[in-house]
N, C-alpha and C positions, 0 to 999 in steps of 0.2 A: 247833537247828542253828546252828552257829557260822559265822564268816566263813572261806572257804576260802583262808586265807593267814595272814600274821602280823597280829595285832591287839593293841592295848593300849587300855586305858581309864584315864583319869585325869581330874582336875578342873583347870580353869584359871579365872582371874578375867577376866570381860568388863569392861573399863574403860569405864564409861558416862559418866564425867565426872571432873573433877579430884579429887573426894572420894567418888566413887560407883563401887563395883565389885559385880559380881554373879557368884556362882560358877556355872559351867556344866560339865556333863559333856562330856568330849572323847574322841573315839575316833580312833585312827590305824590305817590299814590299809596293807598292802603285799602285792602279788601278784608272784610271781616271773615271771608272764607279762607284766607291765608293769614291768620291773625299774628303769627310770629314775625312776619316780614314786612318791609317797606320797599317800594320801588322808587328809584331815583333816576330821572332821565334828564339829559341836557343835550342841546343842539350844538354840535361842533361845526356844522355847516348847514345851509338850507336843505341839503339832501341827506344829511347823516345825523341820526339821533343815537346817542349812546344810552343804554339802559343797564342799570345795576340793581340787583335785588340783594338786600342784606337784612340782618336781624334788626327789628324795631328796638330791642334792648340796646344794641350797639349804638344806635343813634342817640338814644337817651343818655347812655353813659358818656358818650363822646362830647356832649355839650357841657358836662360838668368836670370832666377830667379826660386825659388821654385814654383812648380805647381802641382795640383792634390790634391783631398781630398778623393778619393775613393780607388778603388783597384789598381790604378796606380798613383805613385808619382814620379816626375822627378825633380832633383835638380842639378844645376851646382856646381862643386866642384873644388878646387885648384885655383892656381893663374890664373887670367884672364879667369876663367871658362874653363880651358883647358880640364877638364874631366867632365863627366856627370854620375850621379847616377840615376838608374831606379829601383824603388822598386815595385814589383808586388806581390799582396796579394790576395789569394783566400781561400776558405774553405779547400782546399787541402794543403796549405802551403804558404810560403813566399820566394821570391827570391829577392836578392839585387845584381844588376849588375852594374859595373863601367867600363867606358872606355873613350877613347879619344873622345872629342866633334867634332873635325874637320871632320872625315868621316861621322858622323851623320848629321852635318850641311850641308856638301857638297851635300849629298843625299837629304836632306830635301829641300834645295834650288832648286834642279832639279825638285822636285814635284811641287813647286810653279811656275816653268817655264811652266810646263804642264797645271796646273790649278791654276791661280793666286788666292791669298787670296781674298775672297769676291765674287768670281765667281764660287764657287762650285755648287750652285744650277743650273747654266746654263749647267753644265756638266752631270747632272742627267737626264736620259731619263725616265721621269715619265710614259709615255704611255707604254713603254716596261716593266717597273717594275710592273705596274698594270696588264698588260696582263699575266705576269708570275705568279703573286699572284693569279689571278682569275682562272688560268688554273689548280690549285691544289685543 
């Protein structure tokens, strides 16, 4: 059974030091019911998966220029922005991932086909969200 939305799988390199990188499988998820956000997961070990949720717009901005001021920073690197660096920081630690921009961009473009930029609010079912919140 797959993820009920848009998903892509790719590999990025976890930068563990100046001369040390480790390949990690990465998955990106997008749900039209949460149209402003993307979810980003990567396996740090066979038993530990790290999940981050951040703004879809942040990912889009970070592939063409430095973006982010908080826990998530995204920067294009290399000739013609062929690679993307994603830095994730939390009280538990810091992870720096680098990978090819093309698969990230292709997947991101597909999310904009599902919910175009500027139309995110029309994809949110406020009544159902309120019903769910009030039921708890």
